[in-house]
C-alpha positions in Angstrom: 66.2 -220.0 -133.5 68.3 -216.9 -132.8 66.8 -214.0 -130.9 65.8 -212.1 -134.1 62.3 -210.7 -133.8 59.9 -210.7 -136.7 57.6 -207.7 -136.7 54.6 -207.8 -139.0 52.9 -204.6 -140.0 49.3 -204.5 -141.1 47.5 -201.3 -142.2 44.4 -203.3 -143.2 43.8 -206.2 -140.8 40.5 -208.2 -140.7 38.5 -210.8 -139.0 38.4 -213.8 -141.3 34.9 -215.3 -141.2 34.9 -218.9 -142.5 31.5 -220.3 -143.5 30.9 -223.8 -144.7 28.0 -224.5 -147.0 26.9 -227.6 -149.0 26.9 -225.5 -152.2 26.7 -221.8 -152.8 23.7 -220.7 -154.8 24.2 -217.3 -156.2 21.1 -215.0 -155.9 19.5 -217.4 -153.4 19.3 -217.7 -149.6 22.3 -219.8 -148.4 22.4 -221.4 -144.9 25.8 -222.1 -143.5 26.6 -225.4 -141.9 29.2 -223.8 -139.6 30.8 -220.4 -139.0 34.0 -219.4 -137.3 35.9 -216.1 -136.9 39.7 -215.9 -137.0 42.0 -213.0 -136.6 43.4 -212.3 -140.1 44.7 -210.1 -142.8 48.0 -211.0 -144.6 50.4 -209.7 -141.9 48.5 -211.6 -139.2 48.9 -214.8 -141.1 52.6 -214.2 -141.5 53.0 -213.6 -137.8 51.0 -216.8 -137.0 53.2 -218.8 -139.4 56.4 -217.4 -137.9 55.2 -218.1 -134.4 54.4 -221.7 -135.4 58.1 -222.0 -136.3 59.0 -220.8 -132.8 60.0 -217.3 -133.9 59.5 -214.3 -131.7 56.7 -212.4 -133.4 55.1 -209.0 -133.0 52.2 -207.6 -134.9 51.2 -204.0 -135.3 48.1 -202.7 -137.0 45.0 -200.6 -137.0 42.3 -202.1 -134.8 38.9 -200.8 -133.9 35.8 -201.8 -132.1 34.9 -205.2 -130.6 36.1 -207.0 -133.7 39.5 -205.4 -133.4 39.6 -206.3 -129.7 38.8 -209.9 -130.6 41.6 -209.9 -133.3 44.1 -208.7 -130.7 43.0 -211.3 -128.1 43.3 -214.1 -130.6 46.8 -213.0 -131.7 47.9 -212.7 -128.1 46.5 -216.2 -127.3 48.9 -217.5 -130.0 51.9 -215.9 -128.2 52.2 -213.0 -130.6 52.8 -209.5 -129.0 50.3 -207.0 -130.3 50.8 -203.3 -130.8 47.4 -201.8 -131.6 46.8 -198.5 -133.2 43.2 -197.9 -132.1 40.7 -196.5 -134.7 37.2 -195.1 -134.3 36.0 -197.3 -137.1 35.6 -201.0 -136.6 38.0 -203.6 -138.0 36.7 -205.1 -141.3 35.4 -208.6 -141.7 36.3 -210.9 -144.7 34.2 -213.8 -145.7 35.6 -217.2 -146.8 32.9 -219.5 -148.1 33.9 -223.2 -148.4 31.7 -225.5 -150.3 31.6 -229.3 -149.9 33.2 -229.6 -153.4 36.2 -227.7 -152.1 35.5 -224.5 -154.0 36.4 -221.4 -152.0 34.8 -218.0 -152.5 36.2 -214.9 -150.8 34.4 -211.6 -150.2 36.8 -209.0 -148.8 35.6 -205.8 -147.2 37.7 -202.7 -148.3 38.4 -201.5 -144.8 37.4 -198.1 -143.3 39.7 -195.2 -144.0 41.7 -194.2 -140.9 41.5 -190.6 -139.8 44.5 -188.3 -140.4 45.3 -188.4 -136.7 45.2 -192.3 -136.7 47.4 -192.4 -139.8 49.9 -190.2 -138.2 49.8 -192.2 -135.0 50.4 -195.4 -137.0 53.5 -194.0 -138.8 54.9 -192.3 -135.7 54.5 -195.4 -133.6 56.1 -197.7 -136.2 59.0 -195.4 -137.0 59.7 -194.7 -133.3 59.6 -198.4 -132.4 61.9 -199.3 -135.3 64.4 -196.6 -134.3 64.3 -197.1 -130.6 63.4 -200.8 -130.0 63.3 -202.8 -133.1 66.8 -202.5 -134.5 68.1 -205.4 -136.6 64.7 -207.0 -136.7 63.0 -208.6 -139.7 60.2 -206.3 -140.7 57.3 -207.7 -142.7 55.0 -205.2 -144.4 52.1 -207.2 -145.7 48.6 -206.5 -147.0 46.5 -204.0 -148.8 46.1 -200.3 -147.9 42.7 -199.1 -146.7 41.0 -196.3 -148.4 42.5 -192.8 -147.8 46.1 -193.9 -147.5 48.6 -192.9 -150.3 50.4 -195.7 -152.2 53.7 -194.5 -150.7 52.4 -195.0 -147.1 54.9 -197.9 -146.5 57.9 -196.1 -147.9 58.7 -194.2 -144.7 58.6 -197.5 -142.7 61.0 -199.2 -145.2 63.4 -196.3 -145.0 63.3 -196.2 -141.2 63.8 -200.0 -141.0 66.8 -199.9 -143.3 68.4 -197.0 -141.3 68.0 -199.2 -138.2 69.7 -202.2 -139.9 66.5 -204.2 -140.3 65.7 -206.5 -143.2 62.4 -205.6 -144.9 60.0 -208.0 -146.6 57.1 -206.7 -148.7 53.9 -208.3 -149.8 51.3 -205.8 -151.0 49.6 -205.0 -154.4 48.9 -202.3 -156.9 50.5 -198.9 -156.6 51.6 -199.7 -153.1 53.6 -202.6 -154.4 55.3 -200.4 -157.0 56.1 -197.7 -154.6 57.4 -200.2 -152.0 59.5 -202.1 -154.5 61.2 -198.9 -155.5 62.3 -198.2 -151.9 64.9 -201.0 -151.9 63.4 -203.7 -149.7 65.3 -206.9 -149.1 62.5 -209.2 -150.3 59.3 -208.8 -152.4 56.7 -211.5 -152.6 53.8 -211.4 -155.1 51.4 -213.9 -156.5 51.0 -214.3 -160.3 48.2 -211.8 -160.7 50.1 -209.2 -158.7 53.3 -209.7 -160.7 51.3 -209.5 -164.0 49.9 -206.2 -162.9 53.3 -204.9 -161.9 55.0 -205.8 -165.2 51.8 -205.1 -167.2 51.7 -208.3 -169.2 50.5 -211.9 -168.8 52.9 -214.4 -167.3 52.1 -217.9 -168.6 55.4 -219.7 -168.8 58.2 -220.3 -166.4 60.6 -218.2 -168.4 58.1 -215.3 -168.3 57.8 -215.6 -164.6 61.5 -215.7 -164.1 61.9 -212.6 -166.2 59.2 -210.8 -164.2 60.9 -211.7 -160.9 64.1 -210.3 -162.3 62.4 -207.0 -163.2 61.1 -206.7 -159.6 64.7 -206.9 -158.5 65.7 -204.3 -161.1 63.3 -202.0 -159.5 65.2 -202.2 -156.2 64.4 -205.3 -154.3 67.3 -207.5 -153.3 65.2 -210.7 -153.8 61.8 -211.6 -155.3 59.4 -214.5 -155.2 56.2 -215.2 -157.1 53.8 -217.7 -155.6 51.8 -219.9 -158.1 49.3 -221.7 -155.9 49.4 -225.5 -156.4 52.1 -225.0 -159.0 54.5 -223.8 -156.3 56.7 -220.7 -156.6 59.6 -219.0 -158.4 62.3 -217.4 -156.4 65.0 -215.1 -157.8 67.2 -215.3 -154.8 69.3 -212.3 -155.5 70.5 -210.1 -158.4 72.3 -212.3 -161.0 70.7 -215.4 -159.5 70.4 -218.2 -158.6 66.8 -218.7 -159.6 64.8 -221.5 -158.1 61.5 -223.2 -158.6 59.6 -225.3 -155.9 56.6 -227.5 -156.2 54.7 -228.9 -153.2 53.2 -232.4 -153.1 49.5 -232.8 -153.9 47.5 -232.1 -150.8 43.9 -232.7 -149.6 43.3 -229.0 -149.5 40.9 -227.4 -146.9 41.5 -223.9 -148.2 44.3 -222.0 -149.9 43.5 -218.7 -148.2 46.7 -217.6 -146.4 49.1 -220.0 -148.3 51.1 -217.1 -149.8 51.3 -215.5 -146.4 52.6 -218.7 -144.7 55.1 -219.1 -147.5 56.4 -215.6 -146.8 56.5 -216.5 -143.1 58.8 -219.4 -144.0 61.1 -217.2 -146.0 61.3 -214.7 -143.1 62.1 -217.4 -140.6 64.7 -218.8 -142.9 66.4 -215.4 -143.0 66.2 -215.2 -139.2 68.1 -218.5 -139.0 70.6 -217.7 -141.7 69.2 -220.4 -144.0 69.7 -219.6 -147.7 69.3 -221.3 -151.1 67.5 -224.6 -151.3 67.0 -224.8 -147.6 65.2 -221.5 -147.4 63.0 -222.4 -150.4 62.0 -225.8 -149.0 61.0 -224.3 -145.7 59.0 -221.5 -147.4 57.2 -223.9 -149.7 56.5 -226.4 -146.9 54.9 -223.6 -144.9 52.6 -222.7 -147.8 51.7 -226.3 -148.3 51.0 -226.8 -144.6 48.6 -223.9 -144.7 46.4 -225.8 -147.1 45.5 -228.3 -144.4 45.6 -225.9 -141.4 42.4 -225.4 -139.3 42.5 -221.7 -140.2 44.6 -219.3 -142.4 48.1 -218.9 -141.1 47.7 -221.4 -138.2 50.2 -224.0 -139.5 51.6 -226.8 -137.5 55.4 -227.2 -137.1 55.2 -231.0 -137.3 53.4 -230.8 -140.6 55.9 -228.3 -142.0 58.8 -230.5 -141.0 57.2 -233.6 -142.6 56.6 -231.6 -145.8 60.1 -230.1 -146.2 61.7 -233.2 -147.8 58.6 -233.6 -150.0 59.1 -230.3 -151.8 60.3 -230.7 -155.4 63.1 -228.2 -156.0 64.8 -227.2 -159.2 67.5 -224.6 -159.8 66.7 -222.9 -163.1 69.9 -220.8 -163.4 
């Protein structure tokens, strides 16, 4: 891979706590069979997937307390450079509960609002690093915003990155997604529910999904993808097409948490290597599928990805 560095920005990271139970009884006492904590949040998963594909990966985010320290240590152990913006409040914890049946239940903490000084430190650190050290990088802005941050929080980062010649990839939700999409990023990834919220209508058919991806591009993004879980993804590669659809093979799924993030990691790594079209789509879809059988969200295996690439069903829609 070329020397391009992938920088993943997270305003709302987390420790992902994975619990395994026989079956989850609502309103009752449940005893876990096992429990493990993994550094997480969407941007962290993207960085992990990129690192698994041998990319140079940096991760910058708010981190606080012993949980934040543990997240940073785990990321560094994976070979990812960490730039921590320290917060007085502790990093949040997300629960992923996996039942023997395969059903997965997630409980996501909202994240503690950073102080005004911490918010300013985050923006100043990011914009300074982009302008002084991260020129011509691939910048991934991924994840929700914690309480207290305005929906346009990411816009300043997008503008600084574009001025520095960086490519910008966006994966967020709600008003933050709308604001970020209007700031002319290079790539926007959503899932079906996020896309439906953005275009304000249900998206049931392939044609409806393609139209929605096209509308995301009309807002200002150069490229747009909508992930569909086990049904694969739709990718509007650029304005005026082509439009692609990919479907992964059936997998013995451990968990789908982080699959969309791994997919985005594949798209980013493809861009770093100059891979376009079907090749980029196959790599991205293979990363998402590999995440289904990974030991933890984002911790995909290169050999698994490579074995899945030829197994991806690809169709050019237009």
